[in-house]
Every structure is written in structure tokens, then in C-alpha cells.
N, C-alpha and C positions, 0 to 999 in steps of 0.2 A: 203435183204428184212426184216429180223428180226430187224435190227437196225432201219430202217425207220419206221417200225410198232411201235416199242417202242418210237421213236421220236414223232410220231403223237399222241400216247396215252398220253405221257408226256405233249405235247403242249396243248391238250384238257383240261386235268385236271388242269394244272398250270394256264392256261388262266382264268378258272373259279375262282380258288383260289386267284390269284393276283387281279382280278377285285373286289372281296370282300374286300381284304386287302386295296386296294387303295381307295375304295369308302364307307367304313363302316360308317364313320362319316356323309357323305352325305345321306346315306340310313337311318341312325338313325334320322337325322333331318327331312327327308321326311316322315318318319313314325311317327314323333312327340314324340319319346321316348328318345331322346338323354340325356336330363337332368332329366328325371323322376327317383326318387329314387327307388332302388330295394334292398330288404333285403334278404340275403341268406348266409348261412354258418357263421352266427354271424356278418356279415358285412352289412353295408348299403352304397351303392354308386350309383351315377347316372348310368343309364342303359348302356350308351356308355362306361363309364370308367370301369364298371364291365365287360362288354363284352371284351374290349381290354385287360384286365388283365387275365380273365379266359381263353380266346381263346389261349393265348400263352402257358398256361399250357396244355390244351388238345392237341394242335398241337404238343407240345414236347413229350407228353406221347405216341402219335400215332406212333412215329418213332421207338422206340425200340419194342413196343408192336406188331406192324404189321410186323416188321422184324422177331421177335420171332415166331409169328404165321405162317409166310410164310415158316419158316424152317420145320414146321410140316405138313401143309396142301398144300404147294406149292405156288410159287410166283403168278401164274396166278389166282388161286382160291382166294388168299388174295387180289389181285388187283380187282377182280370182286366184292368181298365183300366191299372193301373200296370205289370203285368208285360208286357202287350202293348206298351205304350209303350216299355218297356225293350228288347224284341226289335226293335221298329221303329227305335229310336234307335241301337242297335248296328249294325243293318243299314245305316242311313244313314251312320254313322260309317265303316264299312268301305268304303263307296263314295266318300264325299266328305271324309273326315277328313284327307286330304293337302293340303287347301286351308287356309291358316292361320286365316282367319275361321271357316270351317266347323268346323275342329278345336275352337276355343274353344266355339262354340255347341253342337255335338253332344256334346262331353264334358260340358257343363253339363246337357244333356238326359238323357244316360246316368245321371249322378249324381242328377238329380231323380227318375228312374224307380226307382232302387233305394233312395232315402232313406226311402221309406215303410215299409221293413221294421221300422224302429225304433218305429213307432206301430201299424201294422196287426196284426202278429203278437202283441204283448202284449195288445192289445184283444180280438182274436179268441180268444186263449187264455182270457181272463177270461170272455168271453161263453159259451164252451163248458163251462168247468170251474168257474166260479164265482169269487167273490172271496176265499173262505176261505184258499186257498193260492196266491193270484195271483202273488206274487213267486217262490215255489218253482217253480210251473208255467212261468211266463215264463222263469225262469232255465234250467230244463231245456230248454225250446224254443230258447233262445238258444245252447245248445251246438252247434246246427247251424252257427252261424257259425264255431266253432272247427274243426269237421270240414271246412267249406268252405275254411278257410285252408290245410288240408293239401293241397288240390287245386291251389292257386295255383302252386306251383313246377312243375307239369306243363306250364305254358304254354311255358316256355323250351325244353325238348326238342322240342316241337312246332314252335316257330319255327325252331329250328336245323335240323330235318329237312326243313322245307318252304321255308325261306328268307323267309317273311313271316308276318304275323299273321292272314291270312285264315281259316285253320282254327280258330284260337282264337276269332275273332269269330263264326264259324259255330256253334261249340259254345255260345258265350254267347247267341247268338240262340235256338238250340234250347232251352237251359235255361230262358230266360225264357218262351218260347212254351209249353213243357210245363207250367211252373208256372201260367201264365195259364189253360190248359185244365183243369188239375187243380182250380183254384179255382172255376171256373164250372160245369164238367161233372161233377165228382166231389165236391168239398167241399160245395157248396151243397146237392145232394140228400142227402148223408150227414147234414148238419146238420139238414135238414128232417125226415128220418126219425128222427133222434136226439131232436129236440124233441117229436115226436109220441109217442115211447115214454115220454119224461119226463112 
């Protein structure tokens, strides 16, 4: 049960993150900000270019930072924080992402919030199942990202049928919120019970 709970949580978070990754250019064009110049940190770049550059940095920073944080406050608590931040950042993006500067900043926050999947899920997997087959276990868990990728094309029919991205954003907010709640309200008690049995 622990493995499949982690699998579902990873599926939810990575589906939202991959949908953003795959459709960011289309979202920027839909919002009318793709080519609008944004000046920040001494640079002036089109909003989409700036976002695509800056989000890689924030996504990369999230990995060691969330891993380090989870060593101190616990994996589940860090997951709750990161996934709740993901839900909040997508909600904010849906509201203010059509402003060029906010587009860049909020995209970077969205990517920060889901960058931690690369550190937290493998670490949690090793915590629960030991280091003996850590690579195999983490690899099996990582297949959730492959299944999540199969969900990404579903965004386009939703956008075509509704005329905008808001339903996709709402689903992404919901996916992150559910993952956050699963981490703190289900995974943590399950892990505690499992450790007591061990």
C-alpha cells in the first residue's frame, strides 16, 4: 500500500508539472505575453524566453533544497509544503499569469514546487523499503512519471472545448492539493504504523 500511495502522489504531481512543461508556449501565446519584453535582474528578454530560462534554475534549486529540508522536518511534511505550494502557485498563475512579469515569476514558482519530485520520492522510497534495492524501487516508482505523460495530451481537448486554460489549471491545482493531503493525512500515519510493526 505504501508504494502505490507514493505512486499515486507522484502521478498527480508530475501530471500537473508535465502539462505545464509541454504547454508553456501555448499558454504564453493564449495569455498574449509570449513576446512581451520583461526586465529583471539586469536582463530584458521576451516573457516566454525569460520564463523558460528562469524556471530551469528554480526547478533545479528545489531538488537539493527540498531534500535538505526533508532531512530536518520529514519527508511527508516537506511533500505537504511543496505540493501545497504547487497548488497555490498554479492558482496564482491562473489569476495573474496574463501579466508578463507575473508570468515569469509564477512559472518559476510552479516549476520550483514540482522540482522536488526528483529528490523527495527516491529518498522516501529508500526510507520505506531500504537501500538494498533502492535503484530498482525508485525506478519502479519513477514509472509514475511515464503514466503522467500519457495524461498530458488530454489538456488540449479541454482547452478546445472550453476556450481557455482555466479548467486545466483547476485540475492541476486539485491534483497538487490531493497529493499534499495524501502526504500529510494518509502517508505519514501509514508510515508510522508500518514502522511500529517493523
